[in-house]
C-alpha positions as CSV (number, residue, x, y, z in Angstrom):
1,M,0.0,0.0,0.0
2,S,1.4,3.4,-1.0
3,D,1.7,6.5,1.1
4,T,-1.0,8.1,-1.0
5,D,-3.5,5.4,-0.2
6,I,-2.7,5.7,3.5
7,T,-3.2,9.5,3.3
8,D,-6.5,9.2,1.4
9,T,-7.9,6.7,3.9
10,E,-10.5,8.4,6.0
11,I,-10.1,8.0,9.8
12,V,-13.4,7.2,11.2
13,P,-13.7,8.1,14.9
14,V,-14.8,5.4,17.3
15,K,-18.1,6.3,19.0
16,R,-18.2,5.3,22.6
17,P,-21.6,4.2,23.8
18,A,-23.4,6.6,26.1
19,R,-23.0,5.5,29.7
20,W,-26.5,6.2,30.9
21,H,-26.1,3.8,33.8
22,I,-23.9,6.4,35.5
23,L,-26.9,8.8,35.7
24,V,-29.0,6.0,37.1
25,F,-26.6,5.4,40.0
26,L,-26.1,9.1,40.7
27,A,-29.8,10.0,40.6
28,P,-30.8,8.7,44.1
29,A,-27.9,10.5,45.8
30,F,-28.6,13.6,43.8
31,L,-32.3,13.6,44.6
32,V,-31.7,13.0,48.3
33,Y,-29.0,15.7,48.5
34,T,-31.2,18.2,46.6
35,A,-34.2,17.5,48.9
36,V,-32.2,17.7,52.1
37,M,-29.6,20.4,51.3
38,I,-30.1,22.4,48.2
39,L,-33.8,23.1,48.4
40,P,-33.7,24.1,52.2
41,L,-30.7,26.3,51.5
42,I,-32.6,28.1,48.6
43,E,-35.7,28.5,50.8
44,T,-33.6,29.9,53.7
45,L,-32.0,32.5,51.4
46,R,-35.4,33.4,50.0
47,L,-37.0,33.7,53.4
48,S,-34.2,36.0,54.5
49,L,-35.6,38.6,52.0
50,F,-39.1,38.4,53.4
51,N,-40.8,39.5,56.6
52,M,-44.3,39.8,58.1
53,V,-45.9,43.1,57.2
54,E,-49.5,43.6,58.5
55,G,-49.9,39.8,59.0
56,Q,-48.7,39.0,55.5
57,L,-45.4,37.7,54.3
58,A,-44.0,40.5,52.1
59,F,-40.7,41.1,50.2
60,V,-38.5,43.5,52.2
61,G,-35.2,43.0,50.3
62,F,-32.1,43.4,52.5
63,N,-34.0,45.1,55.3
64,N,-33.7,42.1,57.6
65,F,-29.9,42.3,57.2
66,R,-30.1,46.0,58.1
67,V,-32.1,45.3,61.2
68,L,-29.7,42.5,62.2
69,F,-26.7,44.8,62.1
70,S,-28.4,48.0,63.4
71,D,-30.8,46.8,66.1
72,P,-28.9,47.2,69.4
73,R,-30.1,43.9,70.9
74,L,-29.8,41.8,67.8
75,S,-26.4,43.2,66.7
76,A,-25.0,42.8,70.2
77,D,-26.0,39.2,70.3
78,F,-24.8,38.6,66.7
79,W,-21.3,40.1,67.2
80,N,-21.0,38.3,70.5
81,A,-21.9,35.0,68.9
82,L,-19.6,35.6,65.9
83,G,-16.7,36.5,68.2
84,N,-17.2,33.3,70.2
85,N,-17.4,31.3,67.0
86,V,-14.1,32.7,65.9
87,I,-12.5,31.7,69.2
88,F,-14.1,28.3,69.0
89,F,-12.6,27.8,65.5
90,I,-9.2,29.1,66.5
91,I,-8.9,26.7,69.4
92,H,-9.7,23.8,67.1
93,M,-7.2,25.0,64.6
94,L,-4.4,25.5,67.2
95,V,-5.1,22.4,69.3
96,Q,-7.2,19.8,67.5
97,N,-5.4,19.8,64.1
98,P,-1.8,20.0,65.4
99,V,-2.5,17.3,68.0
100,G,-4.1,15.2,65.2
101,I,-1.1,15.6,63.0
102,A,1.3,14.8,65.7
103,I,-0.6,11.6,66.6
104,A,-0.8,10.6,63.0
105,A,2.9,11.1,62.6
106,M,3.6,8.9,65.6
107,L,1.2,6.2,64.4
108,S,2.9,6.1,61.0
109,V,6.2,5.1,62.5
110,P,7.1,1.6,61.2
111,N,6.8,-1.4,63.6
112,L,4.9,0.6,66.2
113,R,3.3,-1.8,68.7
114,F,-0.4,-1.6,69.3
115,A,-0.8,1.0,66.6
116,A,-4.2,-0.4,65.6
117,F,-5.4,-0.2,69.2
118,Y,-4.2,3.5,69.5
119,R,-6.0,4.5,66.3
120,S,-9.2,2.9,67.4
121,A,-9.1,4.3,70.9
122,I,-8.5,7.8,69.7
123,F,-11.2,7.6,67.0
124,V,-13.9,6.0,69.1
125,P,-15.1,9.4,70.7
126,T,-15.8,10.6,67.2
127,L,-18.5,7.9,66.9
128,L,-20.2,8.8,70.2
129,S,-23.3,10.9,70.2
130,F,-22.8,14.5,71.2
131,V,-25.5,14.1,73.8
132,I,-23.5,11.3,75.5
133,V,-20.2,13.3,75.3
134,G,-21.8,16.5,76.7
135,F,-23.5,14.6,79.5
136,I,-20.4,12.7,80.5
137,W,-18.2,15.8,80.5
138,K,-20.8,17.7,82.6
139,L,-20.6,14.9,85.2
140,I,-16.8,14.8,85.1
141,L,-16.4,18.6,85.5
142,S,-19.1,19.1,88.1
143,P,-17.7,20.6,91.3
144,I,-20.4,18.7,93.3
145,W,-20.5,15.1,92.1
146,G,-17.8,15.1,89.3
147,I,-14.6,13.0,89.4
148,A,-12.3,15.8,88.2
149,P,-11.7,17.3,91.7
150,G,-10.8,14.0,93.1
151,M,-8.5,13.1,90.2
152,M,-6.7,16.4,90.4
153,D,-6.4,15.9,94.2
154,W,-4.6,12.6,93.6
155,V,-1.8,14.5,91.7
156,G,-1.7,17.4,94.0
157,L,-3.5,19.9,91.7
158,K,-6.8,20.3,93.5
159,W,-6.0,23.9,94.0
160,A,-6.2,24.4,90.3
161,F,-9.7,23.0,89.9
162,A,-12.6,25.5,89.3
163,P,-16.1,25.3,87.9
164,W,-14.8,25.9,84.4
165,L,-18.2,25.4,82.8
166,G,-19.8,27.9,85.2
167,K,-17.4,30.8,84.8
168,P,-17.9,33.1,81.8
169,E,-14.1,33.5,81.3
170,T,-13.4,29.8,81.0
171,A,-16.7,28.2,79.8
172,L,-16.0,28.7,76.0
173,I,-12.5,27.3,76.3
174,T,-13.7,24.3,78.2
175,V,-16.5,23.5,75.7
176,S,-14.0,23.9,72.9
177,L,-11.5,21.5,74.5
178,I,-14.4,19.0,75.0
179,S,-15.1,19.3,71.3
180,V,-11.4,18.9,70.5
181,W,-11.3,15.7,72.6
182,Q,-14.3,14.3,70.7
183,Y,-13.2,15.1,67.1
184,V,-9.4,14.9,67.2
185,G,-9.7,11.5,65.6
186,I,-10.9,13.0,62.3
187,P,-7.7,15.0,61.4
188,M,-5.7,12.1,62.8
189,M,-7.2,9.6,60.4
190,L,-7.0,11.9,57.4
191,I,-3.4,12.9,58.0
192,Y,-2.5,9.3,58.8
193,A,-3.9,8.2,55.4
194,A,-2.0,10.9,53.7
195,L,1.2,9.8,55.4
196,L,0.7,6.2,54.3
197,N,0.1,7.5,50.7
198,I,3.7,8.9,50.5
199,P,5.7,6.7,48.0
200,D,8.3,4.6,49.7
201,E,10.8,5.7,47.1
202,V,10.7,9.3,48.4
203,L,11.4,8.1,52.0
204,E,14.1,5.8,50.9
205,A,15.8,8.6,49.0
206,A,15.6,10.8,52.1
207,E,17.2,8.1,54.2
208,C,20.0,7.7,51.8
209,D,20.6,11.5,52.2
210,G,20.7,11.0,56.0
211,I,17.3,12.5,56.7
212,T,15.5,10.4,59.3
213,G,13.3,10.6,62.3
214,W,11.5,13.9,63.0
215,S,13.8,15.7,60.6
216,Q,12.3,13.5,57.8
217,F,8.8,14.5,58.9
218,W,9.5,18.2,58.9
219,K,11.5,18.3,55.7
220,I,9.9,15.6,53.6
221,K,6.5,14.4,54.9
222,L,5.0,17.6,56.1
223,P,5.4,19.5,52.7
224,L,3.9,16.4,50.9
225,I,0.8,16.3,53.2
226,L,0.1,20.0,53.0
227,P,-2.9,19.5,50.6
228,S,-4.4,17.1,53.2
229,I,-3.8,19.6,56.0
230,G,-5.6,22.2,53.9
231,I,-8.6,19.9,53.5
232,V,-8.6,19.2,57.2
233,S,-8.5,23.0,57.9
234,V,-11.5,23.6,55.6
235,L,-13.5,20.8,57.2
236,T,-12.6,22.3,60.6
237,F,-13.8,25.8,59.5
238,V,-17.1,24.5,58.1
239,G,-17.7,22.2,61.0
240,N,-17.0,24.9,63.6
241,F,-19.1,27.6,62.0
242,N,-22.0,25.1,61.7
243,A,-21.5,23.9,65.3
244,F,-24.5,23.8,67.6
245,D,-25.1,20.3,69.1
246,L,-22.3,20.1,71.7
247,I,-22.8,23.6,73.1
248,Y,-26.6,23.1,73.3
249,T,-26.1,19.8,75.2
250,V,-23.5,21.2,77.6
251,Q,-24.7,24.8,78.2
252,G,-28.3,24.8,76.9
253,A,-30.0,27.0,74.3
254,L,-29.0,30.1,76.2
255,A,-25.4,29.1,75.9
256,G,-24.5,30.4,79.4
257,P,-23.2,31.7,81.6
258,N,-24.2,35.1,80.4
259,G,-23.9,34.1,76.7
260,S,-20.2,33.4,77.0
261,T,-20.5,30.2,74.9
262,D,-23.1,31.6,72.5
263,I,-22.2,30.9,68.9
264,L,-24.0,31.5,65.6
265,G,-25.7,28.1,65.7
266,T,-27.2,28.6,69.2
267,L,-28.2,32.2,68.3
268,L,-29.9,30.9,65.1
269,Y,-31.8,28.3,67.1
270,R,-33.1,30.8,69.6
271,T,-34.0,33.4,67.0
272,F,-35.7,31.0,64.6
273,F,-37.6,28.7,67.0
274,G,-37.8,31.0,70.1
275,F,-36.9,30.0,73.6
276,Q,-38.6,30.6,76.9
277,N,-40.1,34.1,76.7
278,Q,-38.5,34.9,73.4
279,M,-40.8,34.5,70.3
280,G,-39.4,32.8,67.3
281,D,-38.8,34.9,64.2
282,R,-38.5,32.8,61.0
283,S,-37.3,35.7,58.8
284,M,-34.6,36.9,61.2
285,G,-33.5,33.3,61.9
286,A,-33.2,32.8,58.1
287,T,-31.2,36.1,57.9
288,I,-28.7,34.8,60.5
289,A,-28.5,31.5,58.6
290,A,-27.8,33.4,55.4
291,V,-25.0,35.3,57.0
292,M,-23.6,32.0,58.3
293,F,-23.7,30.6,54.8
294,L,-22.0,33.6,53.3
295,I,-19.2,33.4,56.0
296,I,-18.6,29.7,55.2
297,L,-18.8,30.3,51.5
298,A,-16.2,33.1,51.8
299,G,-13.8,30.9,53.8
300,V,-14.1,27.9,51.5
301,S,-13.7,30.1,48.4
302,L,-10.6,31.6,49.9
303,Y,-9.1,28.2,50.3
304,L,-10.1,26.8,46.9
305,F,-9.1,29.8,44.8
306,V,-6.1,31.2,46.7
307,I,-4.5,28.7,49.1
308,Q,-5.0,25.4,47.2
309,R,-3.5,26.8,44.0
310,R,-0.3,27.5,45.9
311,M,-0.1,24.0,47.4
312,R,-0.6,22.0,44.2
313,R,3.1,21.9,43.5
314,Y,3.4,19.5,46.4
315,Q,1.0,17.0,44.9
316,F,2.2,14.0,42.9
């Protein structure tokens, strides 16, 4: 066959069959996610633009947001809750994630005895109900019938015990540390999986260069797991700005004492559903929920479009 015949031969593209079965398998999850997440979110954002006027639900635009930030009582409660939420998040970032990374690094040491037991023991609190965790820690820290005073007395530190959950200056830190204790297993497992995913060739090359031990972790492993640390940070941000359950269990809907543990989730609950003598306001509750959504959206977008792009060079 000559070159001319080969050139004149038409190349017919191979048509791949349509994979409709993929849509069939995705449809149930998509429908459930839409019904549970997307539609309620859209309805919440829509409701934040409406309010009751003369007994009728009327469109008021951004007036609810103006009221939220200008009304003395609402704005004071909102900024207090937002500030507490930021502190709640910072404590998790500075305590939970570094501790989880350190534990994951120790568990990834080759030939570590009882590594599976340690992983399970640290991850088990994550599986517990927040109601159980909150109730148990209230019993432990109670100055009347708790075991914390006696345990601290055994080690000579009873003088340092205080009703931490009952003091405004320590209540938020105490609840934050309880949350850290419960959820430290999540960053531990994610970082542990990332460490196991590092190719052996990279570690062997580092050992040939004399980089071993913790020096190997700081110089080789840590840069390679930065994308996973970024994901953990985003999950921590979203989870903490959506937090509600543990504080509600430990401190109640009023998030006492004196609102010192009040965060956006508990403020949203009281505003939307009402509590004790406070009447519920659906429109203002939806407004607070919309602000929470915008805060989370801004934080996640900052990570996706700014930070993640700078960390891609560490990925394989």
